[in-house]
C-alpha positions as CSV (number, residue, x, y, z in Angstrom):
1,M,-58.6,-42.0,-180.4
2,K,-60.0,-45.3,-179.3
3,D,-63.7,-45.9,-178.8
4,N,-63.0,-46.8,-175.1
5,Y,-60.1,-46.8,-172.7
6,Y,-60.8,-49.7,-170.3
7,F,-59.7,-49.5,-166.7
8,D,-62.3,-51.7,-165.0
9,N,-60.5,-55.1,-165.1
10,A,-61.2,-55.6,-161.4
11,A,-64.8,-56.0,-162.4
12,T,-64.2,-58.0,-165.5
13,T,-61.1,-58.4,-167.7
14,W,-61.6,-57.1,-171.2
15,P,-60.8,-58.0,-173.9
16,K,-60.0,-61.7,-173.6
17,P,-57.3,-63.5,-175.5
18,E,-58.5,-64.1,-179.1
19,A,-58.1,-67.8,-178.6
20,V,-60.8,-67.8,-175.9
21,Y,-63.4,-66.2,-178.3
22,Q,-62.5,-68.6,-181.1
23,Y,-62.6,-71.8,-179.0
24,M,-65.8,-70.9,-177.3
25,D,-67.5,-70.3,-180.6
26,S,-66.1,-73.4,-182.3
27,F,-66.7,-75.8,-179.4
28,F,-70.2,-74.6,-178.8
29,R,-71.0,-75.0,-182.5
30,S,-69.5,-78.5,-182.7
31,H,-70.2,-79.9,-179.2
32,G,-73.1,-77.8,-177.8
33,V,-74.8,-80.8,-176.3
34,N,-75.6,-82.0,-172.8
35,P,-72.5,-83.6,-171.3
36,G,-72.6,-86.5,-168.9
37,R,-76.2,-87.4,-169.7
38,S,-76.2,-89.3,-173.0
39,G,-73.8,-91.9,-174.2
40,H,-73.4,-90.7,-177.8
41,T,-70.0,-89.5,-179.1
42,L,-70.7,-85.8,-178.9
43,A,-71.8,-86.0,-175.3
44,V,-68.7,-88.1,-174.4
45,E,-66.4,-85.7,-176.1
46,A,-68.0,-82.7,-174.4
47,E,-67.5,-84.4,-171.1
48,Q,-63.8,-85.1,-172.0
49,M,-63.3,-81.4,-172.5
50,I,-64.9,-80.6,-169.2
51,F,-62.7,-83.1,-167.3
52,A,-59.6,-81.8,-169.1
53,T,-60.5,-78.4,-167.9
54,R,-60.9,-79.6,-164.3
55,R,-57.5,-81.2,-164.5
56,M,-55.8,-78.1,-165.9
57,L,-57.4,-75.9,-163.2
58,A,-56.3,-78.4,-160.5
59,D,-52.8,-78.1,-161.7
60,F,-53.0,-74.3,-162.1
61,F,-54.0,-73.9,-158.5
62,G,-51.7,-76.6,-157.0
63,H,-54.4,-79.0,-156.1
64,S,-52.8,-82.4,-156.2
65,G,-55.9,-84.4,-155.4
66,D,-58.8,-85.7,-157.5
67,P,-59.5,-83.3,-160.4
68,N,-63.2,-84.1,-159.8
69,R,-63.0,-81.9,-156.7
70,V,-62.9,-78.9,-159.1
71,V,-66.6,-78.0,-159.1
72,F,-68.0,-75.6,-161.7
73,T,-70.5,-72.9,-160.6
74,Q,-71.9,-69.6,-162.0
75,N,-69.3,-67.3,-160.5
76,A,-67.3,-66.7,-157.3
77,T,-70.4,-65.5,-155.4
78,D,-72.1,-68.8,-156.2
79,S,-68.9,-70.7,-155.2
80,L,-68.6,-68.8,-151.8
81,N,-72.2,-69.6,-151.0
82,L,-71.7,-73.3,-151.7
83,A,-68.5,-73.3,-149.7
84,I,-69.6,-71.4,-146.6
85,Q,-73.1,-72.8,-146.3
86,G,-71.9,-76.3,-147.1
87,M,-69.4,-76.1,-144.3
88,V,-71.3,-74.7,-141.3
89,S,-74.2,-75.8,-139.2
90,S,-76.2,-74.3,-136.3
91,G,-74.0,-73.3,-133.4
92,D,-70.8,-72.8,-135.5
93,H,-68.7,-69.7,-135.7
94,I,-66.8,-68.2,-138.6
95,V,-64.1,-65.5,-139.0
96,I,-64.2,-63.1,-141.8
97,S,-62.5,-59.7,-142.5
98,Q,-63.8,-56.2,-143.1
99,L,-62.3,-56.3,-146.6
100,E,-64.7,-59.0,-147.8
101,H,-66.9,-58.6,-150.8
102,N,-70.7,-58.8,-150.3
103,A,-70.5,-62.4,-151.5
104,V,-69.0,-63.2,-148.1
105,L,-70.5,-60.3,-146.0
106,R,-74.1,-61.0,-147.0
107,T,-73.8,-64.7,-146.7
108,A,-72.3,-64.3,-143.2
109,N,-75.1,-61.9,-142.2
110,H,-77.9,-64.2,-143.5
111,L,-76.3,-67.1,-141.6
112,Q,-76.2,-65.1,-138.4
113,R,-79.8,-64.0,-138.7
114,D,-81.3,-67.1,-140.1
115,A,-79.2,-70.1,-139.1
116,N,-77.6,-69.5,-135.7
117,I,-74.1,-69.0,-137.0
118,A,-71.9,-66.6,-135.2
119,C,-69.4,-64.4,-137.0
120,T,-66.4,-62.3,-136.0
121,M,-65.1,-59.6,-138.4
122,V,-61.4,-58.9,-138.2
123,E,-60.3,-55.3,-139.0
124,A,-57.5,-54.5,-141.5
125,D,-54.7,-52.0,-140.8
126,N,-54.6,-48.5,-142.5
127,G,-52.9,-50.0,-145.5
128,G,-55.5,-52.7,-146.0
129,Y,-53.6,-55.7,-144.7
130,L,-54.8,-58.3,-142.2
131,D,-52.7,-59.3,-139.2
132,P,-52.7,-63.1,-138.8
133,A,-52.4,-62.7,-135.1
134,A,-55.7,-60.8,-135.1
135,I,-57.3,-63.7,-137.0
136,A,-55.9,-66.1,-134.4
137,S,-57.4,-64.0,-131.6
138,A,-60.8,-64.1,-133.2
139,I,-60.9,-68.0,-133.4
140,R,-63.1,-69.7,-130.7
141,P,-63.5,-73.3,-129.8
142,E,-66.7,-73.4,-132.0
143,T,-65.0,-71.8,-135.0
144,R,-65.5,-73.8,-138.1
145,A,-63.8,-71.7,-140.8
146,V,-61.8,-68.6,-141.6
147,I,-62.8,-66.9,-144.8
148,V,-60.5,-64.4,-146.4
149,N,-60.4,-62.3,-149.5
150,H,-57.0,-63.0,-151.1
151,A,-56.8,-59.5,-152.5
152,S,-59.0,-56.5,-151.8
153,N,-61.2,-55.4,-154.8
154,V,-61.0,-51.8,-153.4
155,V,-57.3,-51.2,-152.7
156,G,-55.6,-54.3,-154.2
157,T,-53.8,-55.4,-151.1
158,V,-52.8,-59.1,-151.2
159,Q,-52.9,-61.0,-148.0
160,N,-50.3,-63.4,-146.7
161,L,-52.1,-66.7,-147.3
162,V,-49.2,-68.8,-146.0
163,A,-49.3,-67.1,-142.6
164,I,-53.1,-67.2,-142.4
165,A,-53.2,-70.8,-143.4
166,E,-50.7,-71.6,-140.6
167,V,-53.0,-69.9,-138.1
168,A,-56.0,-71.9,-139.4
169,K,-54.0,-75.2,-139.2
170,Q,-52.7,-74.5,-135.6
171,H,-56.3,-73.9,-134.5
172,G,-57.8,-76.8,-136.4
173,V,-60.2,-74.8,-138.5
174,Y,-60.7,-74.7,-142.2
175,L,-59.5,-71.9,-144.5
176,I,-61.7,-70.7,-147.4
177,V,-60.0,-68.3,-149.8
178,D,-61.8,-66.0,-152.2
179,S,-59.5,-65.6,-155.2
180,A,-61.7,-63.4,-157.3
181,Q,-59.1,-60.7,-157.6
182,T,-56.0,-62.9,-157.7
183,A,-56.7,-66.0,-159.8
184,G,-54.7,-65.6,-162.9
185,V,-52.9,-62.6,-161.6
186,V,-51.0,-63.9,-158.5
187,P,-49.7,-67.6,-158.4
188,I,-51.8,-69.6,-155.9
189,D,-50.8,-73.0,-154.6
190,M,-53.4,-74.7,-152.5
191,S,-50.8,-76.9,-150.8
192,C,-49.9,-73.9,-148.6
193,G,-52.9,-74.8,-146.5
194,I,-56.0,-73.7,-148.4
195,D,-58.9,-76.1,-147.8
196,V,-61.4,-74.6,-150.2
197,L,-60.5,-72.2,-153.0
198,T,-63.2,-70.2,-154.8
199,F,-62.7,-68.5,-158.2
200,T,-64.5,-66.8,-161.0
201,G,-63.8,-67.1,-164.7
202,H,-64.4,-63.7,-166.0
203,K,-61.6,-61.8,-164.2
204,G,-57.9,-62.8,-164.2
205,L,-58.6,-66.2,-165.6
206,F,-59.6,-64.5,-168.9
207,G,-62.8,-66.6,-169.3
208,P,-66.4,-65.4,-169.9
209,M,-69.1,-64.3,-167.5
210,G,-71.3,-66.9,-166.0
211,I,-68.6,-69.5,-165.1
212,G,-66.7,-70.0,-161.9
213,G,-65.9,-72.7,-159.5
214,L,-64.4,-74.0,-156.3
215,I,-61.8,-76.6,-155.5
216,V,-62.5,-78.7,-152.4
217,G,-59.5,-80.1,-150.6
218,E,-59.3,-83.8,-150.0
219,S,-59.9,-83.3,-146.2
220,V,-63.1,-81.4,-146.7
221,D,-66.6,-82.5,-147.5
222,L,-69.2,-79.8,-148.1
223,A,-72.8,-80.5,-147.6
224,P,-74.8,-79.9,-150.8
225,S,-77.2,-77.0,-150.7
226,R,-78.9,-77.6,-154.0
227,F,-80.2,-80.7,-155.6
228,G,-81.1,-82.1,-159.0
229,G,-80.0,-84.1,-162.0
230,T,-76.4,-85.1,-162.4
231,G,-76.5,-87.8,-165.1
232,V,-75.3,-90.5,-162.6
233,D,-77.2,-92.6,-160.1
234,S,-80.5,-91.3,-161.4
235,A,-82.5,-93.9,-159.4
236,S,-81.3,-92.4,-156.1
237,L,-83.7,-90.1,-154.2
238,Y,-80.8,-88.0,-152.9
239,Q,-77.8,-86.1,-154.3
240,P,-74.8,-88.3,-155.0
241,D,-72.0,-88.1,-152.4
242,T,-69.2,-88.1,-155.0
243,Y,-67.6,-85.0,-156.5
244,P,-68.3,-83.1,-158.6
245,H,-71.9,-84.3,-158.6
246,R,-72.1,-83.6,-154.9
247,L,-72.2,-79.9,-155.6
248,E,-73.0,-79.7,-159.3
249,A,-76.7,-80.0,-160.0
250,G,-78.2,-79.6,-163.5
251,T,-76.5,-78.9,-166.8
252,V,-73.1,-77.1,-166.6
253,S,-72.1,-74.2,-168.9
254,I,-70.4,-75.8,-172.0
255,P,-69.5,-72.3,-173.5
256,G,-68.2,-71.1,-170.1
257,I,-66.1,-74.1,-169.4
258,A,-64.8,-74.1,-173.0
259,G,-63.7,-70.5,-172.4
260,L,-61.8,-71.5,-169.3
261,H,-60.3,-74.4,-171.2
262,A,-59.0,-72.1,-173.9
263,A,-57.7,-69.6,-171.4
264,Q,-55.8,-72.3,-169.5
265,Q,-54.1,-73.3,-172.8
266,W,-53.3,-69.6,-173.5
267,F,-51.6,-69.3,-170.1
268,A,-49.5,-72.4,-170.8
269,E,-48.5,-71.1,-174.2
270,L,-47.6,-67.7,-172.8
271,G,-45.5,-69.4,-170.1
272,A,-43.7,-71.5,-172.8
273,S,-43.0,-68.4,-174.9
274,L,-41.4,-66.6,-172.0
275,N,-39.0,-69.5,-171.3
276,A,-39.0,-72.5,-173.5
277,G,-38.8,-75.8,-171.6
278,A,-40.6,-79.0,-170.9
279,D,-42.3,-77.7,-167.7
280,G,-45.7,-79.0,-166.6
281,H,-48.9,-77.1,-166.8
282,Q,-48.6,-75.6,-163.3
283,A,-45.0,-74.3,-163.9
284,L,-45.8,-72.9,-167.3
285,C,-48.9,-71.1,-166.0
286,S,-47.2,-69.8,-162.9
287,R,-44.5,-68.2,-165.1
288,A,-47.3,-66.7,-167.3
289,V,-49.2,-65.4,-164.2
290,Q,-46.1,-63.7,-162.9
291,H,-45.6,-62.0,-166.2
292,V,-49.2,-60.9,-166.3
293,H,-48.8,-59.5,-162.8
294,Q,-45.6,-57.6,-163.6
295,R,-47.2,-56.0,-166.7
296,E,-50.3,-54.9,-164.8
297,M,-48.3,-53.6,-161.9
298,A,-46.1,-51.5,-164.1
299,H,-49.2,-49.7,-165.4
300,A,-50.6,-49.4,-161.8
301,E,-47.4,-48.0,-160.4
302,R,-47.3,-45.3,-163.1
303,I,-50.9,-44.3,-162.4
304,A,-50.5,-44.3,-158.7
305,A,-47.4,-42.0,-158.9
306,H,-49.4,-39.6,-161.0
307,L,-52.3,-39.6,-158.6
308,R,-50.0,-38.9,-155.6
309,A,-48.8,-35.7,-157.3
310,I,-52.3,-34.2,-157.4
311,D,-53.0,-32.4,-154.2
312,A,-56.8,-32.9,-154.3
313,V,-56.5,-36.6,-154.6
314,T,-56.4,-39.2,-151.7
315,L,-55.2,-42.6,-152.7
316,L,-56.8,-45.2,-150.4
317,G,-54.6,-47.7,-148.6
318,D,-51.4,-46.2,-150.2
319,S,-48.8,-48.2,-148.4
320,P,-46.0,-50.7,-149.3
321,G,-46.8,-54.4,-149.6
322,D,-47.9,-57.0,-152.1
323,K,-50.7,-55.8,-154.3
324,V,-52.6,-56.4,-157.5
325,A,-53.2,-53.6,-160.0
326,T,-56.3,-52.2,-158.4
327,M,-56.4,-48.8,-156.7
328,S,-59.1,-46.4,-155.5
329,F,-59.0,-42.7,-154.9
330,T,-61.2,-39.8,-153.8
331,V,-61.1,-36.1,-154.9
332,A,-61.7,-33.2,-152.6
333,G,-64.9,-31.4,-153.4
334,M,-66.1,-34.1,-156.0
335,V,-68.3,-37.1,-155.6
336,A,-66.8,-40.3,-156.9
337,Q,-69.6,-40.9,-159.4
338,Q,-69.2,-37.4,-160.8
339,V,-65.5,-38.1,-161.5
340,A,-66.3,-41.5,-163.2
341,E,-69.1,-39.9,-165.3
342,M,-66.8,-37.1,-166.5
343,L,-64.0,-39.6,-167.4
344,D,-66.5,-41.6,-169.4
345,A,-68.4,-38.8,-171.1
346,D,-65.5,-36.5,-171.9
347,H,-62.6,-39.0,-172.3
348,Y,-64.2,-42.4,-173.1
349,I,-62.5,-43.9,-170.0
350,C,-64.2,-46.8,-168.3
351,V,-63.7,-46.9,-164.5
352,R,-65.9,-47.9,-161.6
353,A,-67.1,-45.6,-158.8
354,G,-69.0,-46.4,-155.6
355,L,-68.7,-48.9,-152.8
356,H,-67.5,-51.8,-155.1
357,C,-69.8,-54.3,-153.2
358,A,-67.4,-54.0,-150.3
359,P,-69.0,-51.6,-147.9
360,Q,-67.0,-52.5,-144.8
361,A,-63.8,-51.9,-146.6
362,H,-65.0,-48.4,-147.5
363,A,-66.1,-47.9,-143.9
364,A,-62.5,-48.7,-142.9
365,F,-61.1,-46.1,-145.2
366,G,-63.7,-43.5,-144.3
367,T,-65.4,-43.3,-147.7
368,A,-68.6,-45.2,-147.1
369,D,-70.7,-42.2,-146.2
370,D,-69.5,-40.2,-149.1
371,G,-70.5,-42.6,-151.9
372,G,-67.3,-44.5,-152.0
373,A,-64.3,-43.9,-154.3
374,V,-63.2,-44.1,-157.9
375,R,-61.5,-47.4,-158.8
376,L,-58.9,-47.9,-161.5
377,S,-57.7,-51.3,-162.6
378,P,-55.5,-51.7,-165.6
379,G,-55.2,-55.2,-167.1
380,Y,-52.8,-57.3,-169.1
381,F,-54.1,-55.9,-172.4
382,T,-53.9,-52.3,-171.3
383,E,-51.4,-50.4,-173.5
384,D,-49.1,-47.6,-172.8
385,E,-51.3,-45.4,-175.0
386,D,-54.2,-46.1,-172.7
387,V,-52.3,-45.0,-169.7
388,D,-51.1,-41.9,-171.4
389,H,-54.7,-41.0,-172.3
390,L,-55.8,-41.7,-168.7
391,L,-53.1,-39.6,-167.1
392,E,-53.8,-36.7,-169.4
393,A,-57.5,-36.9,-168.6
394,L,-56.9,-37.0,-164.9
395,S,-54.6,-34.0,-165.0
396,G,-57.1,-31.9,-166.9
397,L,-60.0,-33.0,-164.7
398,L,-58.4,-32.9,-161.3
399,E,-55.6,-30.4,-161.2
């Protein structure tokens, strides 16, 4: 028996590829200096690694513009705050969905209360999908942006970004995409019409906690909302206008960016191993991401089939459509937290119970007032043995 059986990858992927651990350790030991500030060799080499990572991430997400528009942050929440607050001003209107994470919900609510920003929330259907026509209907003359969660962190539904981007384009508004649940799991190409893409490093991108970012399209300029040292134009009394310094203030995370750097190389090597060829970084990584998704979904479909066969279980948003390997369920007569604690204490199984920082999504599925649901999210490094153990535990506990 293992020490732990991990089914909480929607919160954080674990473990990471071994190459990520090794490179973070070695680079931090050899180049753990302040990049972009000093002119000595170590600082220059650290900055070169950072720019190389920006370039790889730009390719990874189909951003054909300046790699310096890949801006590093602490996480996706930090990125969404920079993107949303940097885009709107008093009197503007934004459109969000009820599937959004609190990173969007709370930002929108504070803007409504404190900054005279109006907000319309679009409902999802019973399966957890958004209708692009409903988004179109919510857009007003003063609408500045549509913000959508690419995949729900509660039921795993993947939205049709191409259709939503077309709606945004037709109405002349910007599209901000939260890719926290899809980056590294579902191929994303910003050329479909995404104006700002936000991501976190510690989930499907297989990086560490404490690093994330956003990619700002060439047609967008976000107003900075924090200010400080950048290592350039130090005599200026104001934040530089150029990217990434426009949005990056203070020292960036060398260990975090090194982790993303190694993970990007891991994706490319995985893609090459699946089909040898002289493809570029984007094509190699896209192939790897598709492989990761297929592996995760094979586990998820097996788990979902098992849950459907248990009478006491209700699987939320259980409908056909594009998904990531995240699912939530409730059990008649049991509180979600009770199920999670029993799986952990008796079977060493790691899951997450509750509202998953997405209270409106749970309200839509009728679970908000009952403490939410139990969430299962297998990952790329989940093994058949792990799933066997989970299914046996679920049968014993729930049947």
